[in-house]
C-alpha positions as CSV (number, residue, x, y, z in Angstrom):
1,X,166.8,111.6,-14.3
2,X,168.9,109.6,-16.7
3,X,167.3,106.6,-18.3
4,X,167.9,104.0,-21.0
5,X,164.1,103.7,-21.5
6,X,161.2,105.9,-22.5
7,X,157.5,105.0,-22.8
8,X,155.7,106.6,-25.8
9,X,152.0,107.0,-26.0
10,X,150.0,107.8,-29.1
11,X,146.4,109.1,-29.5
12,X,145.2,109.1,-33.1
13,X,147.0,105.9,-34.0
14,X,144.8,104.2,-31.4
15,X,141.8,104.8,-33.6
16,X,143.2,103.0,-36.7
17,X,141.6,99.6,-35.9
18,X,143.1,96.7,-37.9
19,X,145.7,99.1,-39.5
20,X,147.1,100.1,-36.1
21,X,150.2,97.9,-36.6
22,X,151.1,99.7,-39.8
23,X,151.1,103.1,-38.0
24,X,152.9,101.8,-34.9
25,X,155.7,100.4,-37.1
26,X,156.0,103.7,-38.9
27,X,156.1,105.6,-35.6
28,X,158.8,103.2,-34.3
29,X,160.9,103.8,-37.5
30,X,160.7,107.6,-36.9
31,X,161.7,107.2,-33.3
32,X,164.7,105.1,-34.4
33,X,165.7,107.7,-36.9
34,X,165.7,110.5,-34.3
35,X,167.8,108.5,-31.9
36,X,170.2,106.9,-34.4
37,X,173.2,109.0,-33.5
38,X,172.9,108.2,-29.8
39,X,172.9,104.4,-30.4
40,X,170.7,101.8,-32.0
41,X,167.3,102.2,-30.4
42,X,165.1,99.1,-29.8
43,X,161.4,99.9,-30.0
44,X,159.0,97.3,-28.6
45,X,155.3,97.5,-29.2
46,X,153.2,97.2,-26.1
47,X,149.4,97.5,-25.9
48,X,148.6,101.2,-26.6
49,X,152.2,102.4,-26.4
50,X,155.8,101.8,-27.4
51,X,158.8,101.1,-25.1
52,X,162.0,102.6,-26.4
53,X,165.4,101.3,-25.2
54,X,168.8,102.8,-25.8
55,X,172.2,101.1,-25.2
56,X,173.1,103.6,-22.4
57,X,171.3,106.0,-20.1
58,X,170.8,109.5,-21.4
59,X,169.6,112.7,-19.7
60,X,165.9,113.4,-19.7
61,X,166.5,116.7,-21.6
62,X,168.0,114.6,-24.5
63,X,164.9,112.4,-24.6
64,X,162.8,115.6,-24.7
65,X,164.9,117.2,-27.5
66,X,164.5,114.2,-29.7
67,X,161.0,112.9,-29.2
68,X,159.1,116.3,-29.0
69,X,159.5,116.6,-32.8
70,X,158.3,113.1,-33.7
71,X,154.8,113.3,-35.2
72,X,152.5,110.6,-33.9
73,X,153.5,110.9,-30.3
74,X,150.9,112.2,-27.9
75,X,153.2,112.2,-24.8
76,X,156.3,110.4,-23.7
77,X,158.3,109.9,-20.5
78,X,161.7,108.5,-19.6
79,X,160.8,105.3,-17.7
80,X,162.0,102.6,-15.4
81,X,160.9,99.1,-16.4
82,X,160.5,96.7,-13.5
83,X,158.9,93.4,-12.6
84,X,155.2,93.1,-12.1
85,X,155.5,92.7,-8.3
86,X,154.0,95.1,-5.9
87,X,156.9,94.9,-3.4
88,X,159.4,95.4,-6.2
89,X,157.4,98.3,-7.6
90,X,157.4,99.9,-4.2
91,X,161.1,99.5,-3.7
92,X,161.9,101.0,-7.1
93,X,159.7,104.1,-6.5
94,X,161.1,104.7,-3.0
95,X,164.6,104.5,-4.4
96,X,163.8,107.2,-6.9
97,X,162.1,109.7,-4.7
98,X,163.2,113.4,-5.1
99,X,166.1,114.3,-2.8
100,X,164.3,117.5,-1.7
101,X,161.0,117.6,0.1
102,X,157.9,118.3,-2.1
103,X,154.7,120.0,-1.0
104,X,152.3,117.3,-2.3
105,X,152.1,114.2,-4.5
106,X,149.9,111.6,-5.9
107,X,150.2,108.1,-7.5
108,X,148.5,107.3,-10.8
109,X,148.3,103.7,-11.9
110,X,146.8,102.0,-15.0
111,X,146.6,98.4,-16.1
112,X,146.6,97.2,-19.7
113,X,147.1,93.7,-18.2
114,X,143.7,93.2,-16.5
115,X,144.9,89.8,-15.2
116,X,147.2,91.5,-12.7
117,X,145.6,90.7,-9.4
118,X,145.8,94.2,-7.8
119,X,143.5,96.9,-9.1
120,X,144.8,100.3,-10.2
121,X,143.2,102.0,-7.1
122,X,144.8,99.4,-4.8
123,X,148.2,100.0,-6.4
124,X,147.8,103.8,-5.9
125,X,146.8,103.4,-2.2
126,X,149.6,100.9,-1.5
127,X,152.4,103.0,-3.1
128,X,151.0,106.3,-1.8
129,X,151.0,104.9,1.8
130,X,154.6,103.7,1.4
131,X,155.7,107.1,0.2
132,X,153.9,108.8,3.1
133,X,155.5,106.5,5.7
134,X,158.9,107.3,4.3
135,X,158.6,111.0,3.7
136,X,155.5,112.4,5.5
137,X,154.6,114.2,2.3
138,X,151.0,115.3,1.8
139,X,148.7,113.6,-0.8
140,X,146.9,115.9,-3.2
141,X,144.8,114.2,-5.8
142,X,143.7,117.3,-7.7
143,X,146.8,119.5,-8.0
144,X,149.8,117.5,-6.9
145,X,153.3,119.0,-7.1
146,X,154.8,115.6,-8.1
147,X,153.2,112.5,-9.7
148,X,154.3,108.9,-9.7
149,X,153.0,107.1,-12.9
150,X,152.7,103.3,-12.9
151,X,151.7,101.3,-16.0
152,X,151.1,97.5,-15.7
153,X,151.7,96.0,-19.1
154,X,151.4,92.3,-20.0
155,X,155.1,91.6,-19.6
156,X,156.5,94.4,-17.5
157,X,155.6,97.3,-15.2
158,X,156.7,100.9,-16.1
159,X,157.4,103.7,-13.6
160,X,157.9,107.3,-14.5
161,X,157.7,110.7,-12.9
162,X,157.0,113.3,-15.7
163,X,155.0,113.3,-18.9
164,X,156.3,115.4,-21.9
165,X,153.9,116.5,-24.6
166,X,154.5,115.2,-28.1
167,X,153.3,117.0,-31.3
168,X,150.5,114.5,-32.0
169,X,149.3,113.8,-35.5
170,X,150.5,110.8,-37.6
171,X,154.1,109.5,-38.3
172,X,155.7,111.0,-41.3
173,X,155.5,108.7,-44.3
174,X,152.1,107.1,-43.7
175,X,150.1,109.5,-45.9
176,X,152.1,109.7,-49.1
177,X,154.3,112.4,-50.6
178,X,153.4,116.0,-51.5
179,X,155.4,118.8,-53.2
180,X,155.7,122.0,-51.2
181,X,156.2,125.4,-52.9
182,X,158.7,126.7,-50.4
183,X,159.1,130.4,-50.8
184,X,161.3,131.2,-47.8
185,X,158.7,133.4,-46.3
186,X,156.6,132.9,-43.2
187,X,153.7,130.9,-44.5
188,X,155.1,127.9,-46.5
189,X,157.2,126.5,-43.6
190,X,154.1,126.4,-41.4
191,X,152.2,124.7,-44.2
192,X,155.0,122.1,-44.4
193,X,154.7,121.6,-40.6
194,X,151.0,120.8,-40.8
195,X,151.5,118.4,-43.8
196,X,154.3,116.6,-41.9
197,X,151.9,116.3,-38.9
198,X,149.3,114.6,-41.1
199,X,151.9,112.0,-42.0
200,X,153.0,113.3,-45.4
201,X,156.6,113.2,-46.7
202,X,157.3,116.7,-48.0
203,X,159.2,117.5,-51.2
204,X,160.5,121.1,-50.8
205,X,160.6,123.0,-54.0
206,X,162.1,126.6,-54.0
207,X,161.8,129.0,-56.9
208,X,164.0,132.1,-57.1
209,X,164.5,134.9,-59.6
210,X,168.0,133.8,-60.6
211,X,170.0,134.9,-62.5
212,X,168.5,138.3,-61.4
213,X,167.8,139.9,-58.1
214,X,169.0,138.7,-54.6
215,X,168.4,135.0,-55.5
216,X,171.4,133.7,-53.5
217,X,169.9,135.0,-50.2
218,X,166.5,133.6,-51.1
219,X,168.1,130.1,-51.7
220,X,170.1,130.3,-48.5
221,X,166.9,131.0,-46.5
222,X,165.1,128.1,-48.1
223,X,168.0,125.8,-47.3
224,X,168.1,127.1,-43.7
225,X,164.3,126.4,-43.3
226,X,164.7,122.8,-44.6
227,X,167.7,122.3,-42.2
228,X,165.8,123.7,-39.3
229,X,162.8,121.4,-40.0
230,X,164.8,118.2,-40.4
231,X,163.9,117.0,-36.9
232,X,160.2,117.2,-37.9
233,X,160.8,115.0,-40.9
234,X,161.8,117.2,-43.8
235,X,164.2,115.5,-46.2
236,X,167.9,116.4,-46.3
237,X,167.6,118.1,-49.7
238,X,165.4,120.5,-51.7
239,X,164.8,121.4,-55.3
240,X,165.9,124.8,-56.4
241,X,164.5,126.3,-59.6
242,X,165.7,129.6,-61.2
243,X,162.8,131.3,-63.1
244,X,164.1,134.8,-63.6
245,X,164.4,134.4,-67.4
246,X,160.9,132.8,-67.5
247,X,159.5,135.8,-65.6
248,X,161.0,138.2,-68.2
249,X,159.3,136.2,-70.9
250,X,156.0,136.6,-69.1
251,X,156.5,140.3,-68.7
252,X,157.0,140.7,-72.4
253,X,153.8,138.9,-73.3
254,X,151.3,139.7,-70.5
255,X,149.5,142.8,-69.1
256,X,151.1,143.9,-65.9
257,X,148.2,143.1,-63.6
258,X,148.1,139.4,-64.7
259,X,151.9,138.8,-64.2
260,X,151.6,137.4,-60.7
261,X,148.9,135.0,-61.6
262,X,150.9,133.8,-64.6
263,X,154.1,133.4,-62.4
264,X,152.1,131.3,-60.0
265,X,150.5,129.1,-62.7
266,X,154.0,128.5,-64.2
267,X,155.4,127.5,-60.8
268,X,152.5,125.1,-60.2
269,X,153.2,123.4,-63.5
270,X,156.9,123.1,-62.7
271,X,156.3,122.0,-59.1
272,X,153.9,119.4,-60.3
273,X,156.4,117.9,-62.7
274,X,159.1,117.7,-60.0
275,X,156.6,116.2,-57.5
276,X,155.6,113.5,-60.0
277,X,159.4,112.8,-60.4
278,X,159.4,112.0,-56.7
279,X,156.2,110.0,-56.8
280,X,154.2,112.7,-55.1
281,X,150.4,112.9,-55.4
282,X,149.6,116.6,-54.5
283,X,151.0,120.1,-54.2
284,X,151.0,122.2,-51.0
285,X,151.1,126.0,-50.7
286,X,151.0,128.4,-47.8
287,X,147.9,130.3,-49.2
288,X,145.6,131.9,-46.7
289,X,142.3,133.0,-48.2
290,X,142.2,136.8,-48.8
291,X,145.6,137.5,-47.4
292,X,147.1,139.0,-50.6
293,X,145.9,139.7,-54.1
294,X,146.9,136.2,-55.4
295,X,145.0,134.5,-52.6
296,X,141.5,135.7,-53.4
297,X,139.1,133.0,-54.2
298,X,139.1,134.0,-57.9
299,X,142.9,134.1,-57.9
300,X,143.3,130.7,-56.2
301,X,140.9,129.2,-58.7
302,X,142.8,130.7,-61.7
303,X,146.1,129.3,-60.3
304,X,144.7,125.9,-59.5
305,X,143.4,125.6,-63.0
306,X,147.0,125.1,-64.2
307,X,147.4,122.0,-62.0
308,X,146.4,118.4,-62.8
309,X,146.9,117.1,-59.2
310,X,145.3,118.4,-56.0
311,X,146.6,121.6,-54.4
312,X,146.4,121.4,-50.6
313,X,146.3,124.6,-48.5
314,X,146.5,123.8,-44.8
315,X,146.6,127.5,-43.8
316,X,143.6,128.5,-45.8
317,X,141.5,129.5,-42.8
318,X,144.3,131.0,-40.6
319,X,145.0,134.8,-40.5
320,X,148.5,136.2,-40.5
321,X,148.7,136.6,-36.7
322,X,147.9,132.9,-36.3
323,X,150.4,131.9,-38.9
324,X,153.1,134.0,-37.3
325,X,152.4,132.4,-34.0
326,X,152.8,129.0,-35.5
327,X,156.0,130.0,-37.2
328,X,157.4,131.2,-33.8
329,X,156.4,127.9,-32.2
330,X,158.0,125.8,-34.9
331,X,161.1,128.0,-34.9
332,X,161.1,129.2,-38.5
333,X,160.0,132.7,-38.0
334,X,163.4,134.2,-37.4
335,X,164.7,132.6,-40.6
336,X,161.7,133.7,-42.7
337,X,162.1,137.4,-41.8
338,X,165.7,137.6,-42.8
339,X,166.5,139.5,-46.0
340,X,166.0,137.5,-49.2
341,X,163.7,138.5,-52.1
342,X,160.8,136.1,-52.9
343,X,160.7,135.3,-56.6
344,X,157.3,136.8,-57.0
345,X,158.7,140.1,-55.9
346,X,160.9,140.2,-58.9
347,X,159.3,142.3,-61.7
348,X,156.3,142.7,-59.4
349,X,153.7,145.0,-61.1
350,X,152.3,148.0,-59.2
351,X,148.8,146.7,-59.6
352,X,147.7,143.0,-59.3
353,X,144.4,141.8,-60.5
354,X,142.3,140.4,-57.6
355,X,139.5,138.8,-59.7
356,X,141.3,137.4,-62.7
357,X,139.2,136.1,-65.6
358,X,140.1,132.5,-66.5
359,X,139.3,133.2,-70.1
360,X,141.7,136.2,-70.1
361,X,144.3,134.1,-68.4
362,X,144.1,131.4,-71.0
363,X,144.2,134.0,-73.8
364,X,147.4,135.5,-72.5
365,X,149.0,132.1,-72.0
366,X,148.4,131.3,-75.6
367,X,150.9,134.0,-76.5
368,X,153.5,132.1,-74.5
369,X,155.2,128.7,-75.2
370,X,154.2,127.4,-71.8
371,X,155.4,123.9,-72.2
372,X,158.8,125.1,-73.5
373,X,159.1,127.4,-70.4
374,X,158.3,124.5,-68.1
375,X,160.9,122.2,-69.8
376,X,163.5,125.0,-69.6
377,X,162.9,125.3,-65.9
378,X,163.0,121.5,-65.3
379,X,166.4,121.4,-67.2
380,X,167.8,124.0,-64.7
381,X,166.2,122.6,-61.6
382,X,168.7,121.3,-59.1
383,X,168.2,118.8,-56.2
384,X,170.5,120.2,-53.6
385,X,171.6,118.3,-50.5
386,X,171.1,120.0,-47.1
387,X,173.5,118.9,-44.5
388,X,172.4,118.7,-40.9
389,X,175.8,119.9,-39.8
390,X,175.7,123.1,-41.9
391,X,175.1,126.3,-39.9
392,X,171.7,127.8,-39.8
393,X,171.6,131.4,-40.9
394,X,172.4,133.9,-38.2
395,X,169.2,135.1,-36.6
C-alpha cells in the first residue's frame, strides 16, 4: 500500500512524564531527518503517538526502510487518516480490502478520545460485520491472517493494516554525546549501536598504526562502518588518529607484556581530549569482560585509571557469539571481518599481562613523555567527512 501518512508509536518515551514533550520533539526531528530526501515531512504530535505526513504517497517498503532505524520508535504503520464517523470509517476500510481472499481476519480498535460515543468493542463488531457481509471471510480473534487497526484520536481517526517493528530505545540526541573508540572490528560498532539506542550522539574516533602497517585498510573499514550506521544516527564524519610512531616510543620504554595496556591508556587519553573538543561527557568501548587479555577486570581497571571521564562499556556482559549475532543484525559484521589491521595488532607482543599492576604501569609511564605523546597525536588527528553516497566496501 502506498501512503502519504504513517502513524508512529513509542514505548519508553511514554514513561517520561512531564518531560515527554522534549522526547517527542526529538523523535519528530529524527523522523524528519530520515525522510528529508523524500520531501519535507510534517510530524504532528497526537496523544501517545506521532502522525507523519509526506507531500506524496510512497510505497510501504520505503516507510519501512526509513523508520526501522529510528531509535525511539516502538512500532509504526503506513496509515489512512479519516473522519471520526463510523459510516466513513466503514467505507474507507471496505475500499481498502485485499483483492485476494484471506483465510481469516479481525478488527482491533482503540480510543484515545474517550468522548467518541462508540466503544472500541462496538467499533470492532460493526466493522467486522461489514467486512463479513461483503466478503464472507472468517473472523479469528486469536491468530488472524489479516488485521484491521483503527485508532480514534482527538481530531482524526487512523486506519492501517500492518504494524512494523521499530528499534525501540530513545531518540538520538536526548542523552548527550559520547566518544567511541572505533577499532573497525566486530565489537565497537555494536557498542555504538547500543549507545545510539540509549539516545547518545556518538563521536567515532579511529586509531590506526600509520605510518606503519596496513593502516589504509583499517581506516577504510572504519569509514565504511560509520557510513553503514548513518541511518541509525552516526554522524557524517569520524576522527582518524595515526599512532604508529607513538607505539614505537612505547616499545622502546616498556616491557613487552605491558605494551598493550600502555597503548590502550594512551588511546583513552587522546580520545578523551577529542571527545571534550566535541562537548562529549564519556567514552565508549566495545570491551566484553574476560574476552581478551586487555579485558580482564585488572586490565580494564588499569586502562580506566588513565581517564578523567566515565568509560561506558555496553557489551561488558555479552559473550562473543552474542556480539556477533548483534553485528549481523545491525549489518556491520561483513565489514568488520574484512582485512584491515587493528592498531593494537601493530607491534603486538607475544605475551600480554592479564593482571597488570597499577603501580608498575605508572612506573613505566614515568619513563615516557605521555603529555607530549598525546599532544603529538592530537596535532595529527583528522576529522574526516564520510559521504552517504560513497560506496561501502565490497563484502
